[in-house]
C-alpha positions as CSV (number, residue, x, y, z in Angstrom):
1,M,69.4,8.1,-205.9
2,S,71.8,5.2,-205.4
3,F,71.9,3.2,-202.2
4,T,75.4,4.5,-201.4
5,N,74.3,8.1,-201.7
6,K,71.3,7.3,-199.4
7,I,73.7,5.8,-196.8
8,D,75.7,9.0,-196.9
9,E,72.6,11.1,-196.3
10,W,71.4,8.8,-193.5
11,M,74.8,9.0,-191.8
12,K,74.8,12.8,-191.9
13,E,71.2,12.8,-190.5
14,A,72.3,10.5,-187.7
15,E,75.2,12.8,-186.8
16,E,73.0,15.9,-186.8
17,R,70.1,14.3,-185.0
18,P,71.3,11.4,-182.8
19,E,67.7,10.6,-181.8
20,S,66.9,9.4,-185.3
21,A,69.8,6.9,-185.4
22,V,67.6,3.9,-184.5
23,T,65.1,4.6,-187.2
24,I,67.9,5.1,-189.8
25,V,69.5,1.8,-188.8
26,K,66.2,0.0,-189.3
27,L,65.9,1.6,-192.8
28,V,69.4,0.5,-193.7
29,A,68.8,-3.0,-192.4
30,R,65.5,-3.4,-194.4
31,R,67.1,-2.1,-197.6
32,L,70.1,-4.5,-197.1
33,R,67.6,-7.4,-196.6
34,E,65.8,-6.4,-199.8
35,L,69.0,-6.3,-201.8
36,T,70.2,-9.6,-200.4
37,E,67.0,-11.3,-201.4
38,R,67.2,-9.8,-204.9
39,D,70.8,-10.9,-205.1
40,E,69.8,-14.5,-204.2
41,E,67.1,-14.4,-206.8
42,L,69.5,-13.2,-209.5
43,L,72.0,-15.9,-208.4
44,A,69.4,-18.6,-208.7
45,E,68.3,-17.3,-212.1
46,N,71.9,-17.3,-213.3
47,I,72.5,-20.9,-212.1
48,A,69.3,-22.0,-213.8
49,L,70.4,-20.3,-217.0
50,Q,73.8,-21.9,-216.8
51,N,72.6,-25.5,-216.2
52,G,69.8,-25.2,-218.8
53,T,66.9,-25.5,-216.4
54,R,65.5,-22.1,-217.2
55,V,66.2,-22.4,-220.9
56,E,64.2,-25.7,-220.9
57,E,61.3,-24.0,-219.1
58,Y,61.2,-21.2,-221.6
59,Q,61.4,-23.6,-224.5
60,K,58.3,-25.4,-223.1
61,R,56.5,-22.2,-222.7
62,I,57.3,-21.2,-226.3
63,T,56.2,-24.6,-227.6
64,H,52.9,-24.3,-225.8
65,L,52.3,-20.8,-227.1
66,E,53.0,-22.0,-230.6
67,Y,50.5,-24.8,-230.1
68,Q,47.8,-22.3,-229.0
69,L,48.6,-20.1,-232.0
70,E,48.1,-23.1,-234.2
71,L,44.8,-23.8,-232.6
72,L,43.7,-20.2,-233.3
73,K,44.8,-20.5,-236.9
74,R,42.7,-23.6,-237.3
75,R,39.7,-22.0,-235.6
76,F,39.9,-18.9,-237.9
77,G,40.9,-20.8,-241.0
78,V,44.2,-19.1,-241.4
79,D,47.1,-20.6,-243.5
80,G,49.9,-22.1,-241.5
81,D,52.5,-19.4,-242.6
82,A,50.3,-16.5,-241.4
83,S,51.3,-14.4,-238.4
84,L,49.1,-13.6,-235.4
85,V,48.4,-10.0,-236.6
86,E,46.9,-11.5,-239.8
87,L,44.1,-13.4,-237.9
88,P,40.7,-12.2,-239.0
89,T,38.3,-10.8,-236.5
90,K,35.7,-13.5,-237.0
91,P,36.1,-17.3,-237.6
92,V,36.3,-18.2,-241.3
93,E,33.7,-20.7,-242.3
94,S,35.0,-24.2,-242.5
95,T,34.4,-26.3,-245.6
96,T,33.0,-29.3,-243.7
97,S,31.6,-30.4,-240.4
98,S,32.0,-33.9,-238.9
99,I,29.8,-36.0,-236.6
100,L,31.7,-38.1,-234.1
101,I,29.9,-41.2,-232.6
102,Y,32.0,-42.7,-229.8
103,N,31.6,-45.3,-227.0
104,A,33.2,-45.9,-223.6
105,Q,35.7,-48.4,-225.1
106,G,37.3,-45.5,-227.0
107,R,36.0,-46.4,-230.5
108,V,35.0,-43.5,-232.8
109,F,33.1,-43.3,-236.0
110,R,33.4,-40.1,-238.1
111,I,31.0,-39.0,-240.8
112,E,31.0,-35.8,-242.8
113,L,27.8,-33.8,-243.0
114,N,26.0,-33.5,-246.3
115,P,22.8,-31.4,-246.4
116,D,21.4,-33.5,-249.2
117,T,21.6,-36.8,-247.2
118,K,18.9,-37.5,-244.7
119,D,19.8,-41.1,-244.0
120,L,23.0,-40.7,-242.0
121,G,23.6,-44.4,-241.3
122,R,23.3,-47.1,-238.7
123,I,25.5,-48.9,-236.2
124,T,25.1,-52.7,-236.3
125,G,25.5,-55.1,-233.4
126,N,24.5,-54.8,-229.8
127,M,23.8,-51.2,-228.7
128,V,23.1,-51.9,-225.0
129,T,26.1,-52.7,-222.9
130,D,27.2,-52.5,-219.2
131,H,28.6,-49.1,-220.0
132,E,26.9,-45.8,-220.9
133,P,25.3,-45.4,-224.4
134,P,27.4,-44.1,-227.3
135,R,27.6,-40.3,-227.4
136,L,27.4,-37.8,-230.3
137,L,29.4,-34.7,-231.1
138,T,29.4,-32.3,-234.1
139,V,32.6,-30.4,-234.8
140,P,34.3,-28.6,-237.7
141,S,36.5,-31.1,-239.6
142,N,39.6,-29.0,-238.9
143,E,38.9,-29.1,-235.1
144,E,41.3,-30.3,-232.5
145,I,39.6,-32.5,-229.8
146,V,40.7,-33.6,-226.3
147,L,39.9,-37.1,-225.0
148,L,39.2,-37.4,-221.3
149,F,39.4,-40.9,-219.7
150,T,37.9,-42.0,-216.4
151,S,41.3,-42.1,-214.9
152,G,41.7,-38.4,-215.4
153,R,44.1,-38.9,-218.3
154,V,43.8,-36.6,-221.4
155,D,45.1,-36.6,-224.9
156,T,44.6,-34.5,-228.0
157,V,43.7,-35.6,-231.5
158,A,43.0,-33.8,-234.8
159,V,39.6,-34.7,-236.2
160,S,41.1,-35.0,-239.6
161,D,43.2,-37.9,-238.4
162,I,40.1,-39.9,-237.7
163,P,39.1,-41.9,-240.8
164,I,35.7,-41.1,-242.4
165,V,33.0,-43.9,-242.7
166,E,30.5,-44.0,-245.5
167,L,27.5,-41.7,-245.0
168,G,24.3,-43.7,-245.0
169,G,26.1,-47.0,-244.5
170,A,26.0,-49.7,-241.8
171,W,29.0,-49.6,-239.4
172,D,30.2,-52.2,-236.9
173,W,32.1,-51.1,-233.8
174,A,34.9,-53.5,-234.7
175,Q,35.6,-51.2,-237.7
176,A,35.6,-48.0,-235.7
177,T,39.0,-46.3,-235.1
178,L,40.8,-46.1,-231.8
179,P,42.4,-42.7,-231.6
180,N,43.8,-43.5,-228.2
181,E,43.0,-46.9,-226.7
182,P,41.9,-46.8,-223.1
183,R,44.5,-48.3,-220.7
184,A,43.7,-51.0,-218.2
185,G,41.0,-50.0,-215.8
186,E,39.9,-46.9,-217.6
187,L,37.2,-45.9,-220.1
188,L,36.7,-43.0,-222.5
189,A,34.6,-40.5,-220.5
190,C,34.1,-37.8,-223.2
191,I,35.4,-36.0,-226.2
192,T,35.5,-32.2,-226.2
193,P,36.3,-29.5,-228.9
194,F,39.6,-27.9,-228.0
195,S,40.6,-25.2,-230.6
196,H,39.0,-22.4,-228.6
197,L,41.4,-23.0,-225.7
198,P,43.3,-19.7,-226.2
199,L,39.9,-17.9,-226.0
200,S,38.7,-19.6,-222.8
201,D,39.3,-18.9,-219.2
202,F,38.5,-22.2,-217.5
203,F,38.3,-26.0,-217.8
204,M,35.1,-27.2,-216.2
205,Q,34.9,-30.8,-215.2
206,I,31.5,-32.5,-214.3
207,S,31.3,-35.9,-212.8
208,R,28.6,-38.5,-213.0
209,R,27.4,-37.7,-209.4
210,G,27.3,-34.0,-210.0
211,C,30.7,-33.0,-208.7
212,V,32.2,-29.8,-210.4
213,K,35.8,-28.7,-210.6
214,K,37.0,-25.4,-212.2
215,T,40.6,-25.2,-213.4
216,M,42.2,-22.1,-215.1
217,T,43.3,-22.6,-218.7
218,S,46.7,-21.1,-217.7
219,M,47.4,-24.7,-216.4
220,A,46.9,-26.1,-219.9
221,Q,50.7,-26.4,-220.6
222,S,51.2,-28.6,-217.5
223,I,48.0,-30.6,-218.2
224,L,48.9,-31.3,-221.8
225,A,52.6,-32.1,-220.9
226,N,51.6,-34.6,-218.2
227,H,48.5,-35.8,-220.1
228,Y,46.5,-35.6,-216.9
229,I,43.8,-33.3,-215.5
230,G,42.5,-35.5,-212.7
231,K,39.1,-37.1,-212.2
232,G,37.4,-34.1,-210.7
233,A,35.4,-36.2,-208.4
234,L,35.3,-36.8,-204.6
235,Q,33.8,-40.2,-204.2
236,K,35.8,-43.3,-205.3
237,S,32.7,-44.7,-206.9
238,D,32.3,-41.5,-209.0
239,Q,33.9,-40.9,-212.4
240,P,34.4,-38.1,-214.9
241,F,31.5,-37.4,-217.3
242,D,32.3,-34.2,-219.2
243,L,35.0,-31.6,-219.8
244,T,34.0,-28.1,-221.1
245,L,35.9,-25.0,-221.9
246,C,34.2,-21.9,-220.4
247,K,34.6,-18.1,-220.2
248,K,34.1,-15.8,-217.2
249,Q,30.4,-15.0,-216.6
250,D,29.2,-18.2,-218.4
251,R,26.3,-20.2,-217.1
252,L,26.7,-23.9,-216.8
253,A,23.8,-26.4,-216.6
254,F,23.7,-30.1,-216.1
255,V,20.8,-32.5,-216.2
256,T,20.3,-35.9,-214.5
257,Y,18.8,-39.2,-215.5
258,E,15.8,-38.7,-213.1
259,G,15.0,-35.3,-214.5
260,H,16.8,-32.7,-212.3
261,L,18.2,-29.5,-213.9
262,L,20.9,-27.5,-212.1
263,G,22.2,-24.1,-213.1
264,L,25.6,-22.7,-212.0
265,D,27.4,-19.4,-212.4
266,I,31.0,-20.1,-213.5
267,D,32.4,-17.2,-211.5
268,D,30.8,-18.5,-208.3
269,L,32.6,-21.9,-208.4
270,S,35.7,-22.7,-206.5
271,Y,38.9,-24.3,-207.8
272,A,38.4,-27.4,-205.7
273,S,36.2,-30.3,-206.5
274,E,32.8,-29.9,-204.9
275,E,29.5,-31.7,-205.0
276,R,26.7,-29.4,-206.2
277,I,23.6,-31.5,-206.1
278,R,22.0,-34.1,-203.9
279,L,21.2,-37.2,-206.0
280,T,19.5,-40.5,-205.2
281,A,21.5,-43.7,-205.4
282,A,20.1,-44.4,-208.9
283,D,20.5,-40.9,-210.4
284,Y,23.4,-39.5,-212.3
285,V,24.3,-36.7,-214.8
286,I,23.4,-37.4,-218.4
287,A,24.2,-34.0,-220.0
288,S,26.1,-30.8,-219.3
289,F,26.4,-27.6,-221.3
290,T,26.8,-23.8,-221.2
291,T,23.7,-21.7,-222.0
292,R,23.2,-18.3,-223.7
293,P,20.2,-15.9,-223.4
294,N,19.1,-16.5,-227.0
295,E,19.0,-20.3,-226.6
296,S,16.4,-22.7,-225.3
297,L,16.7,-25.9,-223.3
298,L,15.7,-29.2,-224.8
299,F,15.3,-32.5,-222.9
300,V,14.5,-35.9,-224.4
301,T,13.2,-39.0,-222.7
302,Q,14.0,-42.6,-223.6
303,T,10.5,-42.9,-225.3
304,G,11.0,-39.8,-227.4
305,K,9.0,-37.3,-225.3
306,V,10.4,-33.8,-225.7
307,V,10.5,-31.2,-222.8
308,H,11.2,-27.6,-223.7
309,R,12.2,-24.7,-221.5
310,E,13.4,-21.1,-222.1
311,S,17.0,-20.5,-221.0
312,K,15.8,-17.7,-218.8
313,S,13.9,-20.3,-216.7
314,L,17.3,-21.8,-215.6
315,E,17.7,-21.1,-211.9
316,L,21.3,-20.5,-210.7
317,T,22.1,-22.0,-207.3
318,K,25.1,-21.5,-204.9
319,S,24.1,-24.2,-202.5
320,S,25.9,-27.5,-202.4
321,T,22.8,-29.2,-201.1
322,A,20.5,-28.2,-204.0
323,K,18.2,-30.7,-205.7
324,G,17.8,-28.6,-208.8
325,Q,14.6,-27.9,-210.8
326,T,12.4,-31.0,-211.2
327,L,11.4,-31.6,-214.8
328,I,10.0,-35.1,-214.5
329,P,7.0,-35.3,-212.2
330,P,7.1,-38.1,-209.5
331,S,4.1,-39.8,-211.1
332,R,6.1,-40.1,-214.4
333,L,9.2,-41.3,-212.6
334,E,7.1,-44.1,-211.1
335,Q,6.1,-45.1,-214.6
336,G,9.8,-45.4,-215.6
337,V,10.3,-42.1,-217.5
338,R,13.9,-41.0,-217.6
339,F,16.0,-38.4,-219.5
340,M,18.5,-39.7,-222.0
341,G,19.7,-36.4,-223.5
342,A,19.6,-32.7,-223.1
343,A,21.1,-29.7,-224.8
344,S,20.9,-25.9,-225.2
345,V,19.7,-25.1,-228.8
346,R,19.1,-22.1,-231.1
347,D,16.6,-21.5,-233.9
348,G,17.8,-23.5,-237.0
349,D,19.7,-26.1,-235.0
350,Q,19.2,-29.8,-235.8
351,V,19.2,-32.6,-233.3
352,L,20.9,-35.9,-233.9
353,V,19.2,-38.9,-232.3
354,L,20.7,-42.4,-231.8
355,D,18.2,-45.1,-230.9
356,A,18.6,-48.6,-229.6
357,T,18.5,-50.1,-233.1
358,G,21.6,-48.2,-233.9
359,R,19.9,-45.8,-236.3
360,L,21.1,-42.2,-236.5
361,S,18.4,-39.7,-237.5
362,L,18.2,-36.0,-237.9
363,H,15.4,-33.7,-236.6
364,E,14.7,-30.0,-236.6
365,A,14.9,-28.6,-233.1
366,G,12.0,-26.3,-233.7
367,S,9.7,-29.1,-235.0
368,M,10.7,-31.3,-232.0
369,T,9.6,-28.7,-229.5
370,G,6.4,-28.0,-231.4
371,A,5.4,-31.7,-231.7
372,G,6.4,-32.5,-228.2
373,S,7.9,-35.9,-229.2
374,I,10.1,-37.5,-231.9
375,E,9.7,-40.9,-233.6
376,A,12.5,-43.5,-233.4
377,E,12.7,-47.2,-234.3
378,G,13.7,-48.0,-230.7
379,L,14.3,-46.4,-227.4
380,I,16.4,-43.2,-227.5
381,L,20.0,-43.7,-226.4
382,S,21.7,-40.4,-227.1
383,I,21.2,-37.0,-228.7
384,G,23.6,-34.5,-230.2
385,I,23.3,-31.0,-231.7
386,I,24.2,-29.8,-235.2
387,P,24.5,-26.0,-234.9
388,A,22.8,-24.0,-237.6
389,D,26.1,-22.4,-238.6
390,S,27.6,-25.9,-239.2
391,L,24.8,-26.6,-241.7
392,K,25.4,-23.3,-243.5
393,R,29.1,-24.1,-243.8
394,V,28.3,-27.5,-245.3
395,A,25.8,-26.0,-247.7
396,S,28.2,-23.4,-248.9
């Protein structure tokens, strides 16, 4: 029934029952207010369409949706001309996988995996600097990655745009590529795979001092347009350490230099930056990752000692004053034992190890846990994981 017909009915009702007139006037006033507000919304929408503001907003949304579709096509190995309905139900195996070795100055080496080559190569020159050690990441060669800088700035790069260095060679940092050179006062905090953005619910930021911030991926359009996600830290002396894409009900773990392990339920976290662990002045986060029930947790000290735990042993905490699970006994801490790397691994995974001599070596995750230690030419600086499915893709 139209509003005009309703008014006629209400007027008739008021004539027949004068005592209901006040109620009817209130109904008419409320309806008029609703119509006025709607009219103002339509007027604003019409003005926005006329001056191009709304059109520009829609164009940005379309561009971002097309970008996400392209990410999905890369992830599933679909040709560029394929439509969304043609996407397969499972990822198509990529032809190659790449190892990225990068440092805080933003320099990146890229090598392509070859199952027949055990000598991956070596970085020449000084490996120990005032900044954190180089970090390792294995990704499909058709992956899109996001670079997070300590200022909170972000940028995306296609892995295929990073030149390949010779497998088994000797590489100098001066020869490494700079996909996006850090600006004055900032360093490269981390590199993260990005193609599963459309399948994720949250960005998770972890700082060096154990500060955590959750952001919905629906904000990705604004984040990418502004090239900024923020530092995700509370203290001025703190800085970003890692950026991870997560789904609802995921479990997040991070590990500290002095051997503390903290588990968090993604759904329990707020959207504001919050400190989730109490650290000593000398302690800081050295690894963060999501865990699955069929995975185990692997921790490596600077001397090559391997600590192994089942993923079910991870204790989830809701307290902001938690100290986490202690994995390095106080007596070993006094002897100088510290963690340099940690990860969640599955059967068949391999572990990349970078030592202080610059040598990059490969180890079976299963043999590492069985032996309880790994051999290296120098102290361990970093570890990375090569998933078993990556090795299968390369072998095929």
